[in-house]
C-alpha positions in Angstrom: 107.9 53.3 41.2 108.0 57.0 42.6 111.8 56.6 42.6 112.1 55.1 38.9 109.3 57.2 37.4 108.9 60.4 39.3 112.3 61.2 40.5 114.3 61.5 37.3 111.2 64.2 36.3 112.6 66.6 39.2 114.3 69.4 36.4 110.6 69.5 35.1 109.1 69.7 39.1 111.2 70.1 41.8 109.4 68.9 44.4 110.2 65.4 42.9 113.6 65.7 44.5 111.6 64.3 47.8 111.6 60.5 46.7 115.5 60.5 47.0 115.7 60.5 49.9 115.2 57.3 52.3 113.2 58.8 55.4 110.6 60.3 53.4 110.3 56.7 51.3 110.1 54.5 54.2 107.8 57.3 56.6 104.9 57.3 53.6 105.5 52.9 53.4 104.3 53.3 56.7 101.3 55.7 56.2 100.8 53.9 52.6 100.1 50.1 54.2 98.5 51.4 57.4 96.1 53.3 55.0 94.9 50.8 53.0 94.5 48.3 56.1 92.5 50.2 56.9 90.1 50.9 54.2 90.8 47.5 53.1 90.2 46.2 55.9 86.2 46.0 56.8 86.0 44.3 53.0 88.2 41.6 53.7 86.9 40.9 56.6 83.3 40.9 54.7 84.4 38.9 52.4 86.4 36.2 54.7 82.5 35.9 56.3 81.2 35.1 53.2 83.3 32.9 52.3 83.1 30.9 55.9 86.5 31.3 56.1 85.8 30.7 60.4 89.2 30.1 63.2 88.7 26.4 64.3 89.3 26.4 68.0 91.2 24.2 70.1 88.8 21.8 72.7 92.1 21.6 75.0 92.7 25.7 75.3 91.5 28.2 77.6 87.4 28.0 77.6 87.2 31.9 77.1 89.0 31.0 73.6 85.8 29.0 72.5 83.1 32.0 71.9 86.1 33.1 69.5 85.4 30.1 66.6 83.9 31.3 63.3 85.9 34.9 63.9 87.2 35.3 60.0 91.2 34.0 60.0 93.5 34.4 57.2 94.0 38.3 58.0 97.5 38.3 57.1 96.6 38.8 53.2 95.2 41.9 54.8 99.1 42.8 56.1 100.7 41.1 52.5 98.2 42.7 49.7 99.5 46.3 52.0 103.1 45.4 51.6 103.2 44.6 48.5 101.8 47.9 47.6 103.7 49.9 49.3 107.2 48.1 48.3 105.9 48.6 44.6 105.3 52.3 45.7 107.9 53.0 47.8 111.0 50.6 47.1 114.1 51.5 45.1 113.5 48.4 42.7 117.7 48.4 41.7 118.1 47.2 45.2 118.4 43.4 45.4 117.9 43.0 48.9 114.3 44.3 48.2 113.9 41.4 45.5 115.1 38.9 48.5 112.9 40.1 51.5 110.7 40.4 49.3 110.7 37.1 47.3 110.8 35.1 50.9 107.5 37.3 52.2 105.5 36.4 49.8 106.9 32.7 49.0 106.6 32.0 53.0 102.9 33.6 53.0 101.8 31.3 50.2 102.8 28.0 52.8 101.0 30.1 55.7 97.7 30.7 53.1 97.3 26.7 51.6 97.7 26.1 55.9 94.7 27.8 56.6 92.6 27.0 53.7 92.7 23.9 54.3 92.3 24.5 58.2 89.1 26.2 57.0 87.3 24.0 54.1 88.6 20.7 56.7 86.8 22.7 59.6 89.5 21.7 62.1 93.2 23.2 63.3 95.2 21.0 61.3 95.4 22.6 58.4 99.0 20.9 56.5 100.5 18.1 57.8 103.9 19.2 60.1 105.5 17.5 57.2 104.7 19.7 55.1 104.4 22.3 55.8 108.4 22.4 57.4 109.1 20.6 53.9 107.5 24.4 52.0 109.6 26.3 54.6 112.6 24.5 54.7 112.6 24.5 51.1 111.8 28.2 51.3 115.2 29.1 53.4 117.2 26.8 51.6 116.5 29.1 48.8 117.1 32.1 50.0 120.1 31.3 52.0 121.6 29.6 49.0 121.1 33.2 47.1 122.8 34.9 49.6 124.9 32.6 50.2 126.2 32.4 46.3 126.3 36.4 45.9 127.7 37.1 49.4 130.3 39.7 50.3 133.1 39.1 52.7 131.1 39.8 55.5 127.9 37.6 54.7 129.4 34.4 56.2 130.9 36.5 59.5 129.1 36.0 62.7 128.3 39.1 64.4 127.4 38.8 68.8 126.2 41.6 71.1 128.7 43.3 72.9 131.9 42.4 70.8 132.7 45.3 67.7 134.1 42.3 65.4 132.9 39.1 64.3 133.7 36.3 66.5 133.9 34.1 63.7 133.3 33.0 59.7 131.3 30.0 59.2 131.9 29.6 55.7 130.1 26.7 54.6 128.5 26.1 58.0 126.6 29.3 57.5 124.2 27.9 55.2 122.7 25.6 57.4 122.1 28.4 60.7 121.1 30.9 58.0 118.0 28.4 57.4 117.4 27.3 61.0 117.3 30.8 61.7 114.7 31.1 59.2 112.4 28.3 59.9 113.1 28.8 63.3 111.9 32.8 63.4 108.7 31.8 60.9 107.4 29.1 63.3 108.6 31.0 66.3 105.9 33.9 65.7 103.2 32.0 64.4 103.5 29.8 67.9 103.3 33.4 69.7 100.1 34.1 66.9 97.5 33.0 69.7 96.4 36.0 71.5 94.2 38.9 70.4 96.8 41.7 69.0 100.0 39.5 70.6 101.7 38.6 67.8 100.8 41.8 65.8 101.8 44.3 68.8 105.2 42.5 69.0 105.9 42.5 65.4 105.6 45.9 65.3 108.4 46.7 68.2 110.8 44.7 66.5 109.5 45.7 62.7 110.4 49.7 63.9 114.2 48.1 66.1 114.8 46.0 62.6 113.9 49.8 60.6 116.3 51.3 63.1 119.4 48.9 62.5 118.3 48.7 58.7 119.2 52.5 58.5 122.3 52.5 60.6 124.0 49.6 59.0 122.8 51.3 55.3 124.9 54.7 56.3 128.7 54.8 56.2 129.5 57.1 59.0 127.0 55.1 61.8 128.1 52.2 61.3 131.9 53.0 61.2 130.9 55.4 64.4 128.7 52.4 66.3 131.6 50.0 65.4 128.5 48.3 63.6 129.1 46.2 60.2 128.2 48.7 57.1 125.9 47.0 54.5 125.8 48.7 50.7 121.8 49.4 50.0 121.3 48.0 53.6 119.7 51.1 54.3 116.4 50.3 51.8 115.6 47.6 53.9 114.6 50.2 56.2 111.5 51.0 53.9 110.1 47.3 54.2 110.2 46.9 57.4 108.5 50.8 58.2 106.2 49.6 55.6 105.6 46.4 57.8 105.6 48.5 60.9 102.1 50.6 59.0 101.0 47.0 58.1 101.1 45.2 61.6 99.6 49.4 63.6 96.5 48.9 60.6 96.2 45.4 61.5 96.1 45.9 64.7 93.0 47.5 64.0 91.2 44.9 63.7 92.9 42.5 65.3 92.5 44.1 68.9 90.3 42.3 71.8 88.3 41.5 70.6 89.6 40.6 67.5 87.5 40.7 64.1 89.7 38.9 62.4 93.5 36.5 62.8 96.2 36.9 61.3 96.0 33.3 60.2 99.3 31.6 59.0 99.5 33.3 55.9 100.6 36.7 58.1 102.6 35.1 61.1 105.1 32.6 58.4 105.7 35.1 56.1 106.6 37.7 58.8 108.8 35.9 60.8 110.6 34.1 58.6 111.5 38.0 56.8 112.5 38.8 59.9 115.1 36.2 60.2 116.1 37.2 56.4 116.4 40.8 57.2 118.7 40.3 60.3 120.5 37.3 58.0 121.0 40.4 55.3 122.0 43.4 57.7 124.4 40.7 60.3 122.5 41.2 62.8 121.0 37.4 63.2 122.1 36.9 67.0 120.5 40.5 67.8 117.2 39.9 66.5 116.7 36.4 68.5 117.0 39.4 71.3 115.0 41.7 69.6 112.0 39.3 69.2 112.8 37.6 72.7 108.8 37.4 73.7 109.1 34.7 70.4 112.3 32.6 71.5 110.3 32.3 74.9 107.1 31.0 73.2 109.0 28.3 71.0 110.8 27.2 73.8 107.9 26.9 75.7 106.8 24.4 73.9 109.9 22.9 73.3 110.6 22.2 76.5 106.7 20.9 77.3 107.2 18.3 74.3 110.6 16.6 76.1 109.5 16.9 79.2 106.0 15.3 78.6 108.6 12.6 76.4 110.9 11.7 78.8 109.4 12.9 82.7 106.1 12.1 81.2 105.0 15.7 83.6 104.5 19.2 82.5 106.1 21.6 82.7 103.2 24.2 81.8 99.9 24.3 82.1 99.1 24.5 78.2 102.0 25.7 75.6 102.8 28.1 74.1 103.4 29.4 77.8 101.3 32.4 76.9 98.3 29.9 77.5 99.8 29.1 80.8 99.3 32.2 82.3 95.7 32.0 80.5 95.2 28.8 82.4 96.6 30.6 85.5 94.6 33.0 86.0 95.3 36.1 83.9 92.8 37.9 81.7 93.5 37.7 77.7 94.4 41.5 77.5 96.4 41.1 80.1 98.5 38.8 79.1 98.6 40.4 75.7 100.1 43.8 77.1 102.7 42.5 79.7 103.9 40.2 76.8 104.4 44.1 74.6 106.0 45.5 77.8 108.5 42.6 77.7 109.4 42.9 73.6 109.5 46.2 74.4 111.9 45.7 76.7 113.9 43.6 74.9 113.8 45.6 71.5 115.2 48.4 74.1 118.2 46.1 75.9 118.8 44.6 71.9 119.5 48.7 70.6 121.4 49.2 73.9 123.5 46.8 73.4 124.9 49.3 69.9 127.0 51.2 72.4 128.4 48.6 74.9 131.0 47.3 72.5 
């Protein structure tokens, strides 16, 4: 909005010139979401309490979690609300990437909202059936993927791997199922990780910082040529969305830190997880994004391994899945699990970014 309406007035008021700079808009997008979360957070938490939107705790989980029963959930609406406002203020509306990212973000958030709403109204932890939730996620993922595929450029279906300067292959039409599975998988991986106070928010913060840097570099012809990564026209503006997400995660973490005053819920986890995949598809960092979000991958893998183990050998590999609950059951304090997973998440992000110079 500022770029479209205020920047053209620069000939009358020269300070409006700052709105043309991507770095300025990205920084203030982060500040906007942070301030909105900080100011609106107490009011939204109060409203959720009045609506009796309390979290239902699994009976088979760690006993220390039982005291969390009744804590307001659906706090992800705060993240979505702040990011929509920030996007409207600071983004370049002429950039088609922004509409694709924002649309997928809102659509997956709506699915998460339905799931959370059914959980609190039914007073159990089931919500939408697994089949219904997956159907919704696949519908959104297929729609986004088809839009990207039919508006593709020469790089869209190419597969880039870390440590390789050139694409390893052209997936062609197989890129469609690959992209769909990536969006659905990443969305559910973040949702599985959202089980401890501050865990998902802190990890998402790290992931979006890394994606912001990658988006900025991919949108600059000079930097991308120097690093040997694909140049993506318009990718720079994705940085604004990524830093808006960073500000929102920091603002939400203010209320979600242990002991949490509010939980993110599926409305936040599904939308943020899915949009990570969409961004990675747009800037051609699909595989690298899996390394950046390595903790999310480990969390999802632990659930898959646990299910397969129970079905095949009738035994559990972990005391409880996802794996963060395994460490709790092993005697780790919740805060220790969260901080150590944050450290692991930072290491994954550093490793992923280091590959830009090792190829």
